[in-house]
C-alpha positions in Angstrom: 46.7 218.4 -248.5 45.7 216.6 -245.3 43.1 213.9 -245.0 41.2 212.9 -241.9 39.0 209.9 -241.3 35.8 210.1 -239.2 34.1 206.8 -238.6 30.6 207.4 -237.3 29.1 204.0 -238.3 26.2 203.1 -236.0 25.2 206.6 -235.2 22.0 208.1 -236.6 20.8 211.5 -237.7 21.9 214.1 -236.8 25.0 212.9 -235.1 27.1 212.0 -238.2 26.7 215.6 -239.5 27.3 217.2 -236.1 30.5 215.2 -235.6 31.7 216.0 -239.1 31.0 219.7 -238.6 33.1 219.6 -235.4 35.9 217.8 -237.2 35.9 220.2 -240.1 36.2 223.2 -237.7 39.6 221.8 -236.6 40.9 221.4 -240.2 42.6 223.9 -242.4 41.0 225.2 -245.6 41.2 222.7 -248.4 41.8 219.7 -246.1 39.7 216.6 -246.8 37.5 214.8 -244.3 36.4 211.3 -245.1 33.2 210.3 -243.2 32.0 206.7 -242.9 28.4 206.2 -241.9 25.7 203.5 -241.9 22.6 205.7 -241.6 20.7 205.9 -244.9 19.5 209.4 -243.9 23.1 210.6 -244.0 23.0 210.7 -247.8 20.5 213.6 -247.9 22.0 215.1 -244.7 25.5 215.5 -246.0 24.4 216.8 -249.4 22.3 219.5 -247.6 25.1 220.2 -245.1 27.7 220.8 -247.8 25.3 223.0 -249.8 24.4 225.1 -246.8 28.0 225.5 -245.4 29.9 225.8 -248.7 32.1 222.8 -248.1 32.6 220.6 -251.2 31.3 217.0 -251.3 34.0 215.7 -253.7 33.1 212.0 -253.5 30.3 209.7 -252.3 30.0 206.0 -252.4 28.0 203.1 -250.9 29.2 199.6 -250.3 27.6 196.8 -248.2 25.3 199.2 -246.3 28.1 201.7 -245.5 28.3 205.2 -246.9 31.5 207.1 -247.6 31.6 210.9 -248.0 34.7 212.9 -248.9 34.3 216.5 -248.0 36.8 219.3 -248.8 36.7 222.2 -246.3 35.9 225.5 -247.9 38.5 228.2 -248.2 38.5 230.8 -245.5 37.5 234.3 -246.6 40.4 236.7 -247.1 
């Protein structure tokens, strides 16, 4: 399983989600994308993004004003 890191610290809504969406498009099904942000609005944004797109938010954490999201790309339809 591949893992990719996307550091978008310093960017504000909606750029972190837009850049994550673009990164996910280039990944294979089941791959993981770890996103690092500093925008507090990204918490709600990434939860909504995953719910709407079908990608899985498998982990979330906050430390020292930085947010970390681990997203697993959804399986492609057969």
